[in-house]
N, C-alpha and C positions, 0 to 999 in steps of 0.2 A: 468457554464457560458452558456448563450444562444448562439447556433451556428450561428454566424453572419459572413458569408463568401460570396464568389462569388455566390454559389448556392442559398443562401438566397436572395441576391440582385436580381438575375435572376428570382426567384419565385415571387418577388414583382413587378418588372418592367414589362412594356408591352413588347410584342414580336414584333420584327421588322424583315424585310428582307433586303437583298441587302446592300447598303452602310450604311443605318441606323443601321442595325444589326452589321456591322463591327465596326462602331463608338462606339456603345454601348459595344461591347465586348472589345474594346481597353480600355475604361474607367473602366469597371468592372474588367478586368484583372489587370489593374494598381493598383487598390485600394483594391482588395479582401484580400490580405494577411495582409494589415495594417488596415483593417476596424474594426475588433473587438478590437484590442488593442488601437486604436485611440479613439473609442467611450468610452471604459473603462477608459481611461486616463481623459476623460471629464465627468465621472460619468453618461454617457448615457448608463446605464447598467442594466436596468430592462425592463420587457416586454413592459410596456406602453411608456417609454422614447424611446426605440429602435423603436417601432412601429410608434410613432409620428414622430421621426426623419426621418424614411424611407418614411412615407407619404409625408412629406414636401420636402425632397431632391429629391424624385422620380419625383414629379411635377416640382420643380424648374429647374432641369437639363434635362427636357424633356425625362424622362424615361432612364436616364443615357446615352443619346446619344450625349450630348454636355456639355461642361463646359464653354461655351461662349454664351451670349445672341444672339439670331438670329437677332434682330434689330441692326441698326448701332450705336445706342447710341446718335444720333443727338437730340433726345427728351430731353436729359439731359444737353444739351448745356446751359451754363449760369445759371445753378441751383446752386445758392449760398448755399442753404441748404445742398447740397451734397459736397460743397467745390469746385465746378467747376467754377473757377474764371478766367481762362485763355481760350483764343480761342482754340478750339479743345479738351477741357477737356471732353466734353460729349462723344465723340467717343472714346477717349483714355481710359477713366475710366468707360466704359459701364459695364454691369453686366457680371461677370465671377465667375465660381465656382459651386459647388453643390448647395449652396445657393448663389444666385447671388449678389456678392459684387459689389456695384455701387457707383461711385463718388470718386473724389480725396481724400476728407477727410477720407472716409472709408478705402481706400487703404492705406493711410498714417497711420491711427490708427491701423488697423489690422496688417499691415506690421511691425509696431513698436512692437506690442505684440509678434508676431511670430519671430521677428528678421530677417525679409525678406525685401528687397528693392522694395516693391510692388508699391510705388509711382513712383519710377524711372523706374521700369520694370513691368508695369501692366499686361503684358502677362503672367507673372509667376503665376498669380492667376488662370489661366486656366489649369495649370498642374494638372492632377487628384489627386495626393497625396497632393499637396499643397491645392487644392480646398477642400479636405476632412478636412484638418486641419482648414482651414478658416471657413468651415461650423460649425465645432465643437466649435471653438472660438466664432463665432457669436451666437450659441446656448447658450453658457455660458454667454456671455455678455448681451444677451437679457433676461436672466433668464427664459428660456423656459421649464426647467425640471419641475418646479412647476405645470404649467398648463397641461403638459403632464401627470404628476402623477395623476392629477384630471380628466384625460381623456377629457379635454376641447379643442376640435379641433378648435373652433372659436378663442379662445384666442391664442392658438399656432400659428394658421395661421396669425392672426393680428400681432403677434410679429415677425414672419418670413417675411411677405409680406407687412405689413403696412395697409393692407385691407383684403378683402376676395376673391381676385382673385383666380380662380381655386379651390374653396372650394370643389366642388363635386369630382373633380379629386383627390384632396388630401385625401378626405374621402375614396375613392375607394382604394388607395394605403395603407392607414392606415388599412383598413379591411384586405387586403392581408397580410400585415406585421404581424398582430396579429396571 
């Protein structure tokens, strides 16, 4: 098995100082013991899948220093495509997790799959261990392993992000993970 632990995560992630380093260490420390078995449970278990997963999540969670989107979520207000149909849903269901879960409908769906009350308690998605499970479930749901096996960064990024935001950043982390 490929050694996928806290040291591996630290080797891929950018280095920070001060409060950012402390936040990063809190997240890495919380997930490091569960990282390899959780990835393996989702068949993210070969060099390319692991490298692409790392490239994506390292970008999505700002180098493992947050599991909650920096923005307020106001931009998602009224987004029916995300299931945000009630006032305040944009902020309440803003992006959280290693891969930013966004929108009431996604919180409901992924919460149902994982047996967690994410729609009622959206802040649970920011818990590091929960966010790891969410990221892996999202990976599985979006069928990202195929493009990862083909080493297709553009398709992997589109399936994670819906576009190509941060492509060069993701490419940098992918290279480090390899």
